[in-house]
C-alpha positions, 0 to 999 in steps of 0.5 A: 511527461517523464518517469522519475523515482518515487524518492524524487518527490519533493516534500517526502521522505520514505523508509522501511524495514522488514523482518525477512525471516518472519515475513513481515514489515512496514513502510513509512512515509514522512512529511517534510513539514505537515501534509494534507491527506485524504483516504478511500477504503473500498474493501470490506476488512481493513486494518487501520488506524486514525483514518477518521482524521481524514474525514473532511469534517474532522478538525485537523487539516493536515497529518505528519506521517503515513504507515503502511504495514503487515501484521494485520490489526496486531501490526498497528502498534508500528504507529507508536514507534513513529509517534516517538520518533516525531515527538523526539524531534518536536514534530506535531501539533504544539499542545504546550506539554508536548508535540502531538504527531498525527499518524494514519496507518493501514496493514495487510494481512500476512500472518499465514506467510511467515511467523504469525507471532512476529508483527511490526511493532514500535521498534520497527516503526521507529527503524523505518523512520530512521531509515527514512532519513536515508531514503531506503525505499525499494520495491519487492519483498521489503517493508510492508510488501515483505509477506504479501501474496496474491491469488488466495481465493482457494487458500495459501496453497495456490497463491503466489508471492507479491510485494510492494511497488512504486512508480512516479511521474513528472509533467512540468513542475507537477510530480506525482507517485504511487506506493502500494503493497499488493496483497489481494485475494484476486489475480494481478493483470498488466493493463498494457497487455491484458495478460495475467502476471500473478494470481491463483496457480493451477494444481501443478503450480505451473501456470494460472487459473482465473479466480473470477472463473473459479468464483463463478463455479463455486456459486453454490458454495457457501464457504466463501474465499480466504478472508485474509487479504488487503491491498494498501497504497498511497499517492504522493504529489507536490501539487496543493489540495485539501483533504476533501480533494485528496479523498476524491483523488484517492477515489479516482485512484481506485480505478488503477486497482480495478484495471489490475486486480480481479476481483477487487474491493471485495468483502474479503479485502481491505483495499485502501488508498490514501493520497498525500499532498505536500507542495505548492504546485497548482493542478487540476484535481481531475487530471491528477486523479486520472494520472493517479490511477494510471501511476497506481496500475504501474505501481501494482505491476512493479510490485509483482514483477519485483518480487522474488519467491519466498516462504514457499511461494513462487513469484512472477520470475518463477512462473514467467522465467 
């Protein structure tokens, strides 16, 4: 097995755009052709669009694009630009009068970071597709990760800057990668060392304190934590699976979240993982799901370590110089 770049995975094009001043953006994953997709939502507050398409009993077996964005529910309009881009190119299901692309989207809440009135919109979604032609994906403060933060149980005053991250591997002909925008209420740990690498800051903002421990100490407090969080990610593979099996792979991939994020899957998060398949390589579902969890945890660590301090929030490099 060897590490590869996320843009090396066959069958996909990834593009992103962001408004750095307003601290929001979007990341678009386009299929070269159709792609099968599954999803598993574990958080209590997702902002999403067209996830019902991925139910095993829905009619359509494939979709044409996935959007990861900021802006919470206001940012779901970015899909309109992706629809325009694909329709102009005749991509989608042929309905006689036009082609209808099928697109899913999930968003993080980043409205408390930059300008809350600027959200991903049609223009931003379209531009991300244009940028996918150049495969401009980068880890860090880009795309859906532009306004991402973590460690928000006590509000924004003690949180840290995060971002979007990726990781990918190849074993024989099998390629598998992960992309994730890390915007958790909880803390982030490196599963290789067991050490916290980002999260809830101490009063002097020079080190960490455990969100879990703070939760336990506040057990009698009826004012729950900051309801403005979501970690959204996707697995990309050139292995061939249908959406039922991809939904199982997405479910297994949540183990990668659990290895890195504490707490995770709370009612204050909207944690969502998609699994995308666009290829012909034959592979065992359980092996791919197990590998996907590992690669997702690698991507989460990358998201944190690639972020740079911005908008008054310190990042990994500021706390760990």
